[in-house]
N, C-alpha and C positions, 0 to 999 in steps of 0.2 A: 271687705277689704280688697278682695280680688277684683271686684267690679270697679273699684276706684282706680286700680292699676291698669285696667283695660280701657278706661274712658279715653285717654289720649290716643290710643290705637284706633278705637272706634271712630273718634272724631276725625282722625287722619283719613280713614277709609271713606267716610261720608264726604269729606271735603274734596279729596282727590278722585274719588270714584273707586269702585271695586274692580279688581283685575278682570272680573267676569264681563265687563263692558267692552273689552278689547274686540270680541267678535263683531260688535256693532260698528266700531271704528273701521275694522277690516272690510266689512260689507259695504259700508258707505264709500270708502275709498275705492273699492273695486267698481262699484256702480257709477261713481262719479267720473270715471275715465270717459265714458260715452254719453253721459247725461248732464247737461249744464245745470239743470234744476237741482239734481242731487249734489253736484259739485258745490253749488251755492249753499245748500243745506249743510254739507260737510264742513265747508269753510266757516259758516256761522256757528256750528256746534263747537268747532275747535278754537274760535276766536278768543274765548274766555280762558283758555289754557295759558297760565302765566309762566314766567321764567323759572319760578321755584317749583313747578310741577315735576312729577317724576319724569325721567327722560323718555320713557315710552310714549307718554302723552305728548311731549314736545315733538317726538318723531311724527306722530299723526297730525299735529298742527303743521309741521313742515310739509307733510304730504298734501294737506288741504291747499297750501300755497301752490305746490306743483300741479295739482289737479286743475286749478284755475287757469294755468297756462294753456291747457287744452281748449279752453272755451272763451277766452278773451281775444278780441281781434287786434287790438293795438300792440305793435311790437314793444312799445315802451311799457305797457302794462304786463306783457308776458315776461319781459326782462326783470321788472320789479318783483313780480311774484316768484320768479326763479331765484333771484338773489336772496329774497327773504327765506324761501324754503331751504335753500342750500345752507344758509347761515344757521338756521334753527336746527336742521338735521345734524350738521357737523357738531354743534354745541351739545346736542343730546347724546351723540355717540361719544364725544370726549368725556362727558360726565358719567356714562354708563359702563365704560370699558368694553367688554366683549358681548354685549347684548345681541343675541342672534336676530331677534326681530328687527332691531334697528339696522343691523347690517343687511338684512333682507330688504328693508325699505330703501336703503341707499343703493344696493345692487340693482333693484328694480328701476330706480331713477337713472342711474349711470348707464345702464344697458339700453336705455331708450332715448336719452337726450342727444341732440346733434353734436357731432365732434367739435364743431366750432365753439361750443360753450366750454370746452376744456374741463369737463367734469366726469372723467372716467378713470382717474388714477387709482381707485380702490377696487376695481372690478375683480382683479385676480385674488387679492387677499380676502375680499368678502365672499367670493365663490368658494374658497377653501374653508372658510368658517361655516358656510351653509352646507357644504358637502360633509363636513365632520358632524354637524348637527344631525343630519339625516342618518348617520351611522348608529346613533344612539336610540334607545327606547324613548319615544316621544312623550313628554309631559303634557304637551298641548297638541292634540291631534289636528285641530284646525290649522294651526300655524305650520305644522309638519306637512300637511297635505298641500297647503298653498305654496310653500317653498319648493316642494318636489314638483308640483305641476308647473311652476314657473321655470325651474331649471330644465325641465324636459322640453320646453318650447323655446328657450333662449338660444341665440346663436353663439353665446359665450361658453356653452358646454359642447364639447366635441362628441362624436358618435360613441366612443368608448365610454365616456362619462355618462352619457344618456343611457347606454345599455346597462351600466352598473346601477344607475338610479332606478331602473325598472325592476331590478331584483330586490330593492329595499322595501 
C-alpha cells in the first residue's frame, strides 16, 4: 500500500530529475561562460525543460539562453537569447517566491549585463536575500560556496560587506 502511495512521487522525481542533478547544471553553467562548446551543450541539455518544470530548472534554462549571448556574434541573436533568458528567469522567480538560488542566478546576470539593457532593477533586493542566506547554516554547501565566492568578487558589495562575508 505504501509503495502505491509513493509511485506518483517517484514518477515526479524521475520525470523532472532529482535535485541532486543541480550541481551538474551549476558546473555546466559556470564552464559555459568561457567555452562555446560547453555553452552549446548546456543549452541543448536545458532545451527540453518545459514550462511546467520546477522553477529551479526553468532558471537554468534561462541561464543557458544568457550563456549563449557570450558566444554568438550577431547582435540580433544576442538580443533574442537575452530576451528569452530574461522572460524565463523572471517567470521562474515569480513562480517560486523567494528561492535563493534563482535570486542568485538573477543577481549574477544583472550584475554583468550592460546598463543599456535596463536589467538591473533587482540587484539590491537580490543581494539582501543572498546576504541573509549566507548568515544561516547552509543546507546546500555547493550553493553556499558559490554565492559567497561571487559576492566577494562583485562590485555590488562594498568593502564592509566583503569583510563581513569573509567571517562567515
